[in-house]
A tleap script that builds the chain and sets N, CA, C and O, in Angstrom:
source leaprc.protein.ff14SB
mol = sequence {
  NMET THR SER GLY GLY GLY ASN VAL VAL GLY
  THR GLY CYS HIE THR ASN SER VAL ASP ASP
  THR THR SER PRO ALA ASN LEU GLY THR LEU
  ALA ASP ASN ASP GLY SER THR GLN SER HIE
  PHE PRO GLY ALA GLY SER ALA ALA ILE ASN
  ARG THR PRO PHE ARG THR ARG GLY CYS GLY
  SER THR VAL THR VAL ASP GLN ARG GLY VAL
  GLY ARG PRO LYS PRO ASP ASP ASP SER ALA
  CYS ASP ALA GLY SER VAL GLU VAL SER THR
  ASN TYR PRO ILE ALA ASN ASP ASP SER PHE
  ASN VAL ASP ILE ASN SER VAL ASN ALA PHE
  ASP VAL PHE GLY ASN ASP VAL ASP PRO GLU
  GLY ALA PRO CLEU
}
set mol.1.N position { 87.267 116.795 87.945 }
set mol.1.CA position { 87.279 116.592 89.421 }
set mol.1.C position { 87.610 117.874 90.270 }
set mol.1.O position { 88.669 118.501 90.291 }
set mol.2.N position { 86.247 118.153 91.084 }
set mol.2.CA position { 86.321 119.920 91.834 }
set mol.2.C position { 87.396 119.358 92.647 }
set mol.2.O position { 87.392 118.141 92.831 }
set mol.3.N position { 88.732 120.406 93.390 }
set mol.3.CA position { 89.912 120.185 93.479 }
set mol.3.C position { 89.647 121.160 94.752 }
set mol.3.O position { 88.670 121.647 94.184 }
set mol.4.N position { 89.678 121.864 95.987 }
set mol.4.CA position { 90.098 122.233 96.970 }
set mol.4.C position { 91.407 123.111 96.734 }
set mol.4.O position { 91.437 124.336 96.856 }
set mol.5.N position { 92.889 121.995 96.244 }
set mol.5.CA position { 93.619 122.245 95.791 }
set mol.5.C position { 94.281 121.590 97.370 }
set mol.5.O position { 93.823 121.216 98.450 }
set mol.6.N position { 96.069 121.780 96.493 }
set mol.6.CA position { 96.881 121.274 97.544 }
set mol.6.C position { 97.106 119.684 97.572 }
set mol.6.O position { 98.145 119.205 98.027 }
set mol.7.N position { 96.035 118.876 97.042 }
set mol.7.CA position { 96.135 117.465 96.647 }
set mol.7.C position { 97.160 117.021 95.717 }
set mol.7.O position { 97.405 117.822 94.815 }
set mol.8.N position { 97.862 115.859 95.722 }
set mol.8.CA position { 98.286 115.381 95.208 }
set mol.8.C position { 97.866 113.800 94.326 }
set mol.8.O position { 97.770 112.618 94.656 }
set mol.9.N position { 97.662 114.794 92.744 }
set mol.9.CA position { 96.976 113.496 92.177 }
set mol.9.C position { 97.742 112.519 91.093 }
set mol.9.O position { 98.914 112.664 90.748 }
set mol.10.N position { 97.049 111.727 90.733 }
set mol.10.CA position { 98.257 111.051 89.608 }
set mol.10.C position { 98.355 111.556 87.911 }
set mol.10.O position { 97.739 112.538 87.497 }
set mol.11.N position { 98.992 110.936 87.285 }
set mol.11.CA position { 99.323 111.840 86.124 }
set mol.11.C position { 97.691 111.049 85.174 }
set mol.11.O position { 97.196 109.945 84.947 }
set mol.12.N position { 97.492 112.165 84.972 }
set mol.12.CA position { 96.372 111.856 83.860 }
set mol.12.C position { 94.995 112.566 84.377 }
set mol.12.O position { 94.054 113.015 83.723 }
set mol.13.N position { 95.185 112.515 85.584 }
set mol.13.CA position { 94.222 113.132 86.643 }
set mol.13.C position { 94.192 114.843 86.210 }
set mol.13.O position { 95.295 115.388 86.250 }
set mol.14.N position { 93.472 115.368 85.965 }
set mol.14.CA position { 93.248 116.906 85.856 }
set mol.14.C position { 92.224 117.585 87.008 }
set mol.14.O position { 91.449 116.784 87.531 }
set mol.15.N position { 92.168 118.638 87.342 }
set mol.15.CA position { 91.242 119.253 88.419 }
set mol.15.C position { 91.595 119.990 88.085 }
set mol.15.O position { 92.598 120.034 87.372 }
set mol.16.N position { 90.667 121.274 88.593 }
set mol.16.CA position { 90.271 122.461 87.983 }
set mol.16.C position { 90.999 123.853 88.934 }
set mol.16.O position { 91.099 125.055 88.689 }
set mol.17.N position { 91.392 123.042 90.025 }
set mol.17.CA position { 93.139 123.932 90.881 }
set mol.17.C position { 94.222 123.869 90.455 }
set mol.17.O position { 94.583 122.710 90.251 }
set mol.18.N position { 95.251 124.959 90.115 }
set mol.18.CA position { 96.810 125.258 89.887 }
set mol.18.C position { 97.195 124.826 90.613 }
set mol.18.O position { 97.867 123.828 90.351 }
set mol.19.N position { 97.051 125.275 92.139 }
set mol.19.CA position { 97.418 124.271 93.121 }
set mol.19.C position { 98.033 122.972 93.303 }
set mol.19.O position { 98.925 122.830 94.139 }
set mol.20.N position { 97.591 121.936 92.526 }
set mol.20.CA position { 97.383 120.330 92.925 }
set mol.20.C position { 99.004 120.477 91.959 }
set mol.20.O position { 99.492 121.339 91.229 }
set mol.21.N position { 99.564 118.689 92.614 }
set mol.21.CA position { 100.242 118.459 91.722 }
set mol.21.C position { 100.265 117.289 91.065 }
set mol.21.O position { 99.445 116.531 91.583 }
set mol.22.N position { 100.839 116.781 90.142 }
set mol.22.CA position { 101.002 115.051 89.516 }
set mol.22.C position { 101.984 114.859 90.387 }
set mol.22.O position { 101.622 114.228 91.381 }
set mol.23.N position { 103.506 115.297 90.360 }
set mol.23.CA position { 104.780 115.147 91.236 }
set mol.23.C position { 104.135 113.417 91.735 }
set mol.23.O position { 102.961 113.141 91.980 }
set mol.24.N position { 105.092 112.659 91.763 }
set mol.24.CA position { 104.828 111.452 92.407 }
set mol.24.C position { 104.258 111.351 93.499 }
set mol.24.O position { 104.486 112.456 93.993 }
set mol.25.N position { 103.619 110.743 94.290 }
set mol.25.CA position { 103.219 111.027 96.318 }
set mol.25.C position { 103.780 109.632 96.816 }
set mol.25.O position { 103.374 109.417 97.958 }
set mol.26.N position { 104.884 108.233 96.146 }
set mol.26.CA position { 105.181 107.558 97.002 }
set mol.26.C position { 105.064 106.940 98.082 }
set mol.26.O position { 105.950 106.604 98.868 }
set mol.27.N position { 103.554 106.724 98.151 }
set mol.27.CA position { 103.000 105.806 98.628 }
set mol.27.C position { 103.713 104.727 99.088 }
set mol.27.O position { 104.608 104.061 98.568 }
set mol.28.N position { 103.081 104.660 100.311 }
set mol.28.CA position { 103.400 102.645 100.875 }
set mol.28.C position { 101.895 101.692 100.949 }
set mol.28.O position { 100.766 102.147 100.769 }
set mol.29.N position { 102.072 100.986 101.105 }
set mol.29.CA position { 100.795 100.744 100.578 }
set mol.29.C position { 100.469 100.224 102.588 }
set mol.29.O position { 100.984 99.949 103.671 }
set mol.30.N position { 99.001 100.449 101.678 }
set mol.30.CA position { 97.930 100.069 102.837 }
set mol.30.C position { 98.348 99.681 103.789 }
set mol.30.O position { 98.646 98.524 103.493 }
set mol.31.N position { 98.690 99.881 105.141 }
set mol.31.CA position { 99.222 99.161 106.185 }
set mol.31.C position { 98.731 99.857 108.103 }
set mol.31.O position { 98.561 100.974 108.593 }
set mol.32.N position { 98.688 98.708 108.514 }
set mol.32.CA position { 98.662 99.059 110.716 }
set mol.32.C position { 99.663 100.448 110.148 }
set mol.32.O position { 100.397 100.177 109.198 }
set mol.33.N position { 99.716 101.821 110.657 }
set mol.33.CA position { 100.285 102.304 111.267 }
set mol.33.C position { 100.674 102.858 111.982 }
set mol.33.O position { 101.423 103.820 111.812 }
set mol.34.N position { 100.491 102.654 112.465 }
set mol.34.CA position { 99.665 103.362 114.719 }
set mol.34.C position { 98.389 103.656 114.513 }
set mol.34.O position { 97.608 103.861 115.442 }
set mol.35.N position { 98.180 103.685 113.713 }
set mol.35.CA position { 96.270 104.012 114.051 }
set mol.35.C position { 95.178 102.884 114.335 }
set mol.35.O position { 95.206 101.657 114.242 }
set mol.36.N position { 93.758 104.226 114.896 }
set mol.36.CA position { 92.571 102.863 114.676 }
set mol.36.C position { 92.219 101.839 113.206 }
set mol.36.O position { 91.734 100.709 113.160 }
set mol.37.N position { 92.745 102.874 111.936 }
set mol.37.CA position { 92.516 102.431 110.767 }
set mol.37.C position { 93.515 102.236 109.904 }
set mol.37.O position { 94.516 102.597 110.524 }
set mol.38.N position { 93.805 101.918 108.954 }
set mol.38.CA position { 94.830 101.538 108.130 }
set mol.38.C position { 95.029 102.397 107.094 }
set mol.38.O position { 94.164 102.827 106.332 }
set mol.39.N position { 95.944 102.583 107.090 }
set mol.39.CA position { 96.596 104.171 106.311 }
set mol.39.C position { 98.012 103.453 105.228 }
set mol.39.O position { 98.834 102.537 105.236 }
set mol.40.N position { 97.504 104.756 104.286 }
set mol.40.CA position { 98.700 104.653 103.555 }
set mol.40.C position { 100.238 106.251 103.580 }
set mol.40.O position { 100.143 107.477 103.520 }
set mol.41.N position { 101.713 105.068 103.724 }
set mol.41.CA position { 102.169 106.430 104.967 }
set mol.41.C position { 102.861 106.797 103.303 }
set mol.41.O position { 102.572 106.274 102.227 }
set mol.42.N position { 103.892 107.926 103.626 }
set mol.42.CA position { 104.090 108.883 102.650 }
set mol.42.C position { 105.606 108.062 102.491 }
set mol.42.O position { 106.136 107.707 103.544 }
set mol.43.N position { 106.325 107.751 101.157 }
set mol.43.CA position { 107.828 107.337 101.183 }
set mol.43.C position { 108.846 108.559 101.309 }
set mol.43.O position { 108.454 109.721 101.205 }
set mol.44.N position { 110.206 108.213 101.544 }
set mol.44.CA position { 110.763 109.742 100.993 }
set mol.44.C position { 110.422 110.029 99.684 }
set mol.44.O position { 109.963 109.238 98.861 }
set mol.45.N position { 110.718 111.425 99.508 }
set mol.45.CA position { 110.117 112.008 98.388 }
set mol.45.C position { 109.089 112.988 98.235 }
set mol.45.O position { 108.971 114.137 97.810 }
set mol.46.N position { 108.200 111.842 98.887 }
set mol.46.CA position { 107.010 112.131 98.993 }
set mol.46.C position { 106.047 113.967 98.242 }
set mol.46.O position { 105.912 114.970 98.942 }
set mol.47.N position { 105.652 113.874 97.025 }
set mol.47.CA position { 105.370 114.968 96.810 }
set mol.47.C position { 104.133 115.844 98.009 }
set mol.47.O position { 103.956 117.061 97.968 }
set mol.48.N position { 103.438 114.953 98.951 }
set mol.48.CA position { 102.587 115.047 99.791 }
set mol.48.C position { 103.230 115.553 100.963 }
set mol.48.O position { 102.468 116.353 101.505 }
set mol.49.N position { 104.450 115.414 101.671 }
set mol.49.CA position { 105.355 115.574 102.665 }
set mol.49.C position { 105.424 117.403 102.204 }
set mol.49.O position { 105.711 117.905 101.117 }
set mol.50.N position { 104.986 118.149 103.685 }
set mol.50.CA position { 104.873 119.525 103.817 }
set mol.50.C position { 103.877 119.974 102.467 }
set mol.50.O position { 104.118 121.115 102.075 }
set mol.51.N position { 102.999 119.379 101.846 }
set mol.51.CA position { 102.573 120.062 101.139 }
set mol.51.C position { 101.681 120.751 101.293 }
set mol.51.O position { 101.136 121.038 100.228 }
set mol.52.N position { 101.062 121.358 102.505 }
set mol.52.CA position { 100.374 122.338 102.644 }
set mol.52.C position { 100.703 122.869 103.862 }
set mol.52.O position { 101.043 122.359 104.930 }
set mol.53.N position { 100.388 124.977 103.166 }
set mol.53.CA position { 101.525 125.807 104.116 }
set mol.53.C position { 100.593 126.146 105.428 }
set mol.53.O position { 99.395 126.409 105.327 }
set mol.54.N position { 101.328 126.103 106.705 }
set mol.54.CA position { 100.489 126.060 107.969 }
set mol.54.C position { 99.718 127.676 107.995 }
set mol.54.O position { 100.212 128.767 107.709 }
set mol.55.N position { 98.357 127.336 108.445 }
set mol.55.CA position { 97.532 128.323 108.219 }
set mol.55.C position { 96.809 127.831 107.420 }
set mol.55.O position { 95.681 128.172 107.776 }
set mol.56.N position { 96.711 127.043 106.268 }
set mol.56.CA position { 95.442 127.146 104.621 }
set mol.56.C position { 95.130 126.041 104.876 }
set mol.56.O position { 96.052 125.280 105.170 }
set mol.57.N position { 94.508 125.803 104.873 }
set mol.57.CA position { 93.593 124.409 104.033 }
set mol.57.C position { 93.014 123.940 105.630 }
set mol.57.O position { 92.596 122.800 105.830 }
set mol.58.N position { 93.062 125.057 106.775 }
set mol.58.CA position { 92.842 124.140 107.802 }
set mol.58.C position { 94.352 123.576 108.570 }
set mol.58.O position { 94.371 123.029 109.672 }
set mol.59.N position { 95.456 123.822 107.801 }
set mol.59.CA position { 96.776 123.178 108.842 }
set mol.59.C position { 97.264 123.986 110.189 }
set mol.59.O position { 98.124 124.860 110.083 }
set mol.60.N position { 96.671 123.655 111.475 }
set mol.60.CA position { 97.588 124.104 112.495 }
set mol.60.C position { 96.728 124.286 113.198 }
set mol.60.O position { 96.866 124.070 114.402 }
set mol.61.N position { 95.577 124.737 112.681 }
set mol.61.CA position { 94.157 125.151 113.298 }
set mol.61.C position { 92.417 124.317 112.908 }
set mol.61.O position { 91.596 124.140 113.808 }
set mol.62.N position { 92.345 124.206 112.507 }
set mol.62.CA position { 91.185 123.648 112.434 }
set mol.62.C position { 91.438 122.016 112.269 }
set mol.62.O position { 90.697 121.346 112.988 }
set mol.63.N position { 92.755 120.946 111.088 }
set mol.63.CA position { 92.832 120.587 111.522 }
set mol.63.C position { 94.636 120.109 112.105 }
set mol.63.O position { 95.714 119.912 111.545 }
set mol.64.N position { 94.310 120.098 112.984 }
set mol.64.CA position { 94.991 119.483 113.887 }
set mol.64.C position { 95.872 117.770 114.392 }
set mol.64.O position { 97.064 117.736 114.699 }
set mol.65.N position { 95.420 117.146 114.380 }
set mol.65.CA position { 95.725 116.071 113.687 }
set mol.65.C position { 95.407 115.093 112.664 }
set mol.65.O position { 94.367 115.142 112.008 }
set mol.66.N position { 96.601 113.905 112.481 }
set mol.66.CA position { 96.357 113.106 111.285 }
set mol.66.C position { 95.095 111.628 111.765 }
set mol.66.O position { 94.340 111.307 112.683 }
set mol.67.N position { 95.467 111.238 110.695 }
set mol.67.CA position { 94.091 109.688 110.833 }
set mol.67.C position { 94.410 109.032 111.972 }
set mol.67.O position { 93.572 108.339 112.550 }
set mol.68.N position { 95.629 109.175 112.406 }
set mol.68.CA position { 96.151 108.125 113.700 }
set mol.68.C position { 95.849 108.776 115.063 }
set mol.68.O position { 95.417 108.089 115.989 }
set mol.69.N position { 96.178 110.726 115.255 }
set mol.69.CA position { 95.393 110.885 116.367 }
set mol.69.C position { 96.758 112.089 116.542 }
set mol.69.O position { 96.687 113.044 117.315 }
set mol.70.N position { 98.285 111.719 115.417 }
set mol.70.CA position { 99.400 112.313 115.622 }
set mol.70.C position { 99.146 114.092 115.016 }
set mol.70.O position { 98.549 114.264 113.953 }
set mol.71.N position { 99.503 114.910 115.571 }
set mol.71.CA position { 99.191 116.131 115.891 }
set mol.71.C position { 100.159 116.723 114.469 }
set mol.71.O position { 101.168 116.282 113.918 }
set mol.72.N position { 99.246 117.979 114.213 }
set mol.72.CA position { 99.333 118.585 112.468 }
set mol.72.C position { 99.942 119.253 112.526 }
set mol.72.O position { 100.483 118.930 113.583 }
set mol.73.N position { 100.668 120.535 112.061 }
set mol.73.CA position { 102.358 119.637 111.640 }
set mol.73.C position { 102.733 119.153 113.054 }
set mol.73.O position { 102.457 118.990 114.242 }
set mol.74.N position { 103.232 119.091 112.433 }
set mol.74.CA position { 104.365 117.568 113.331 }
set mol.74.C position { 104.909 118.600 114.067 }
set mol.74.O position { 105.104 119.718 113.591 }
set mol.75.N position { 105.261 118.168 115.631 }
set mol.75.CA position { 106.672 118.875 116.253 }
set mol.75.C position { 107.344 119.548 115.363 }
set mol.75.O position { 106.966 120.565 114.782 }
set mol.76.N position { 107.934 119.220 115.294 }
set mol.76.CA position { 109.605 119.424 114.625 }
set mol.76.C position { 109.120 119.958 113.120 }
set mol.76.O position { 109.647 119.574 112.076 }
set mol.77.N position { 108.258 120.707 113.182 }
set mol.77.CA position { 108.246 121.453 111.764 }
set mol.77.C position { 106.539 122.106 111.391 }
set mol.77.O position { 105.664 121.659 110.651 }
set mol.78.N position { 106.583 123.365 112.296 }
set mol.78.CA position { 105.984 123.928 112.090 }
set mol.78.C position { 105.030 124.847 111.382 }
set mol.78.O position { 104.131 125.568 111.814 }
set mol.79.N position { 105.722 124.495 109.531 }
set mol.79.CA position { 105.589 125.074 108.356 }
set mol.79.C position { 104.454 125.134 107.361 }
set mol.79.O position { 103.876 125.990 106.691 }
set mol.80.N position { 104.389 123.557 107.617 }
set mol.80.CA position { 103.475 122.534 107.069 }
set mol.80.C position { 102.742 121.780 107.262 }
set mol.80.O position { 103.059 121.290 108.346 }
set mol.81.N position { 101.280 120.978 106.644 }
set mol.81.CA position { 101.335 119.774 106.903 }
set mol.81.C position { 100.939 118.930 105.802 }
set mol.81.O position { 100.292 119.210 104.793 }
set mol.82.N position { 101.495 117.742 106.221 }
set mol.82.CA position { 101.113 117.095 104.764 }
set mol.82.C position { 99.785 116.495 104.223 }
set mol.82.O position { 98.738 116.105 104.739 }
set mol.83.N position { 100.221 116.578 103.104 }
set mol.83.CA position { 98.348 116.386 102.367 }
set mol.83.C position { 98.427 115.212 102.441 }
set mol.83.O position { 99.478 114.755 101.992 }
set mol.84.N position { 97.488 114.275 102.969 }
set mol.84.CA position { 96.865 113.423 103.584 }
set mol.84.C position { 96.175 112.758 104.625 }
set mol.84.O position { 95.675 113.494 105.476 }
set mol.85.N position { 96.051 111.682 104.739 }
set mol.85.CA position { 95.513 111.058 106.343 }
set mol.85.C position { 97.012 111.162 107.350 }
set mol.85.O position { 96.987 111.428 108.552 }
set mol.86.N position { 98.491 110.840 106.412 }
set mol.86.CA position { 99.351 110.853 107.925 }
set mol.86.C position { 100.242 111.669 107.580 }
set mol.86.O position { 100.647 111.803 106.425 }
set mol.87.N position { 100.698 112.399 108.729 }
set mol.87.CA position { 101.515 113.508 109.213 }
set mol.87.C position { 103.264 112.628 109.331 }
set mol.87.O position { 103.339 111.501 109.820 }
set mol.88.N position { 103.908 113.012 109.060 }
set mol.88.CA position { 105.157 112.105 108.262 }
set mol.88.C position { 106.279 113.350 109.753 }
set mol.88.O position { 106.277 114.567 109.937 }
set mol.89.N position { 106.959 112.319 110.381 }
set mol.89.CA position { 107.551 113.141 111.152 }
set mol.89.C position { 109.161 112.905 110.793 }
set mol.89.O position { 109.774 111.841 110.699 }
set mol.90.N position { 109.672 114.401 110.610 }
set mol.90.CA position { 111.426 113.527 110.535 }
set mol.90.C position { 112.564 113.545 111.687 }
set mol.90.O position { 113.790 113.550 111.576 }
set mol.91.N position { 111.799 113.554 112.739 }
set mol.91.CA position { 112.192 112.972 114.043 }
set mol.91.C position { 112.244 112.304 114.042 }
set mol.91.O position { 111.395 111.843 113.280 }
set mol.92.N position { 113.290 110.967 114.852 }
set mol.92.CA position { 114.015 109.849 114.970 }
set mol.92.C position { 113.189 108.996 117.047 }
set mol.92.O position { 113.423 109.673 118.048 }
set mol.93.N position { 112.651 108.100 117.150 }
set mol.93.CA position { 113.191 108.057 118.138 }
set mol.93.C position { 113.682 107.977 119.315 }
set mol.93.O position { 114.426 107.008 119.474 }
set mol.94.N position { 113.537 108.636 120.186 }
set mol.94.CA position { 114.655 109.570 121.493 }
set mol.94.C position { 114.942 108.098 121.962 }
set mol.94.O position { 113.953 107.404 122.198 }
set mol.95.N position { 116.171 107.555 122.119 }
set mol.95.CA position { 116.764 106.560 122.735 }
set mol.95.C position { 117.451 106.430 123.858 }
set mol.95.O position { 118.554 105.928 123.644 }
set mol.96.N position { 117.135 106.813 125.574 }
set mol.96.CA position { 117.629 107.481 126.729 }
set mol.96.C position { 118.900 105.872 126.951 }
set mol.96.O position { 118.929 104.728 126.498 }
set mol.97.N position { 119.715 106.645 127.840 }
set mol.97.CA position { 120.338 105.848 128.222 }
set mol.97.C position { 119.798 104.454 129.613 }
set mol.97.O position { 118.999 104.542 130.545 }
set mol.98.N position { 120.866 103.051 129.043 }
set mol.98.CA position { 120.217 102.208 130.472 }
set mol.98.C position { 120.983 101.773 130.754 }
set mol.98.O position { 121.968 101.529 130.057 }
set mol.99.N position { 120.780 101.434 132.210 }
set mol.99.CA position { 122.304 100.803 132.839 }
set mol.99.C position { 120.957 99.890 133.967 }
set mol.99.O position { 119.951 100.031 134.662 }
set mol.100.N position { 122.002 98.907 133.397 }
set mol.100.CA position { 121.266 97.418 134.499 }
set mol.100.C position { 123.375 96.974 135.243 }
set mol.100.O position { 124.584 97.195 135.176 }
set mol.101.N position { 121.954 96.057 136.004 }
set mol.101.CA position { 122.819 95.514 137.382 }
set mol.101.C position { 123.172 93.739 136.758 }
set mol.101.O position { 122.203 93.010 136.544 }
set mol.102.N position { 124.409 93.282 136.555 }
set mol.102.CA position { 123.923 91.717 135.678 }
set mol.102.C position { 124.508 91.109 137.137 }
set mol.102.O position { 125.052 91.659 138.095 }
set mol.103.N position { 124.148 89.753 136.860 }
set mol.103.CA position { 124.226 89.043 138.304 }
set mol.103.C position { 125.092 87.362 136.988 }
set mol.103.O position { 124.652 86.731 136.027 }
set mol.104.N position { 126.663 87.347 137.932 }
set mol.104.CA position { 127.581 86.136 136.601 }
set mol.104.C position { 126.754 85.124 136.698 }
set mol.104.O position { 126.456 84.684 135.588 }
set mol.105.N position { 126.178 84.482 137.730 }
set mol.105.CA position { 125.869 83.441 137.684 }
set mol.105.C position { 124.154 83.034 137.671 }
set mol.105.O position { 123.448 82.194 138.228 }
set mol.106.N position { 123.993 83.958 136.866 }
set mol.106.CA position { 122.329 84.676 136.658 }
set mol.106.C position { 121.672 83.954 134.960 }
set mol.106.O position { 121.891 82.777 135.246 }
set mol.107.N position { 121.280 83.907 134.024 }
set mol.107.CA position { 120.186 84.265 133.175 }
set mol.107.C position { 119.944 86.087 133.164 }
set mol.107.O position { 119.204 86.440 134.084 }
set mol.108.N position { 120.375 87.064 132.413 }
set mol.108.CA position { 120.081 87.928 132.514 }
set mol.108.C position { 119.237 88.204 131.415 }
set mol.108.O position { 119.549 87.855 130.277 }
set mol.109.N position { 117.266 89.335 131.901 }
set mol.109.CA position { 117.130 89.233 130.697 }
set mol.109.C position { 116.557 90.876 131.093 }
set mol.109.O position { 116.071 91.146 132.191 }
set mol.110.N position { 116.762 92.094 129.730 }
set mol.110.CA position { 117.407 94.014 129.784 }
set mol.110.C position { 115.796 93.932 128.559 }
set mol.110.O position { 115.319 93.182 127.707 }
set mol.111.N position { 115.564 94.973 129.090 }
set mol.111.CA position { 114.230 95.722 127.858 }
set mol.111.C position { 115.372 97.027 127.978 }
set mol.111.O position { 115.758 97.662 128.959 }
set mol.112.N position { 115.742 97.121 126.438 }
set mol.112.CA position { 116.676 98.274 126.190 }
set mol.112.C position { 115.914 99.473 126.250 }
set mol.112.O position { 116.244 100.506 126.834 }
set mol.113.N position { 114.559 99.202 125.412 }
set mol.113.CA position { 113.215 100.235 124.479 }
set mol.113.C position { 112.530 100.131 125.925 }
set mol.113.O position { 111.404 100.624 125.990 }
set mol.114.N position { 112.896 99.729 126.747 }
set mol.114.CA position { 111.984 100.346 128.263 }
set mol.114.C position { 111.765 102.285 128.721 }
set mol.114.O position { 110.874 102.751 129.432 }
set mol.115.N position { 112.618 102.867 128.197 }
set mol.115.CA position { 112.991 104.265 128.739 }
set mol.115.C position { 112.950 105.003 127.577 }
set mol.115.O position { 113.407 106.132 127.402 }
set mol.116.N position { 112.281 104.180 126.668 }
set mol.116.CA position { 112.882 104.937 125.050 }
set mol.116.C position { 111.111 105.181 124.498 }
set mol.116.O position { 110.158 104.407 124.581 }
set mol.117.N position { 111.196 106.504 123.965 }
set mol.117.CA position { 109.824 107.113 123.151 }
set mol.117.C position { 110.111 106.893 121.715 }
set mol.117.O position { 110.992 106.239 121.155 }
set mol.118.N position { 108.947 107.749 121.184 }
set mol.118.CA position { 109.069 107.991 119.544 }
set mol.118.C position { 108.720 109.837 119.840 }
set mol.118.O position { 108.242 110.552 120.722 }
set mol.119.N position { 109.237 109.944 118.657 }
set mol.119.CA position { 108.827 111.769 118.191 }
set mol.119.C position { 107.490 112.352 118.998 }
set mol.119.O position { 107.455 113.543 119.310 }
set mol.120.N position { 106.156 111.255 119.387 }
set mol.120.CA position { 105.248 111.643 119.951 }
set mol.120.C position { 105.294 111.774 120.949 }
set mol.120.O position { 104.730 112.700 121.533 }
set mol.121.N position { 106.305 110.481 121.752 }
set mol.121.CA position { 105.956 110.666 123.239 }
set mol.121.C position { 105.717 109.345 123.617 }
set mol.121.O position { 106.157 108.902 124.678 }
set mol.122.N position { 104.841 108.462 122.585 }
set mol.122.CA position { 104.659 106.713 122.937 }
set mol.122.C position { 105.924 105.941 123.015 }
set mol.122.O position { 106.903 106.047 122.276 }
set mol.123.N position { 105.731 105.063 124.134 }
set mol.123.CA position { 106.922 104.591 124.364 }
set mol.123.C position { 106.960 103.234 123.180 }
set mol.123.O position { 105.985 102.830 122.547 }
set mol.124.N position { 108.091 102.801 123.121 }
set mol.124.CA position { 108.339 102.152 121.570 }
set mol.124.C position { 108.088 101.246 122.445 }
set mol.124.O position { 108.050 100.061 122.114 }
savepdb mol mol.pdb
quit
């Protein structure tokens, strides 16, 4: 296989690049990860996370979003891009304080996520 480098390849697969790794990719199953197409989301400890240094192989210059349209590199880590179609964020959702008035004589319903956002700023 001819490679431009920075890939996570399986064991038994050989490339022409010394910059590829056979470390475990730890990818999730093909699923809806908030994009227009399905993707494999890298799991904890994946060798794909932060695989491509900033400003190499297009990271942050020509490649600025992942398959889902999420910014690349991720906002919380400008040092590297993840290999593959999905950029993993280590940020957690932003939970804002909630305040409600309660009528003790009525059934009350509350949307506790209505003012909270994910790390990219999209509503939960």
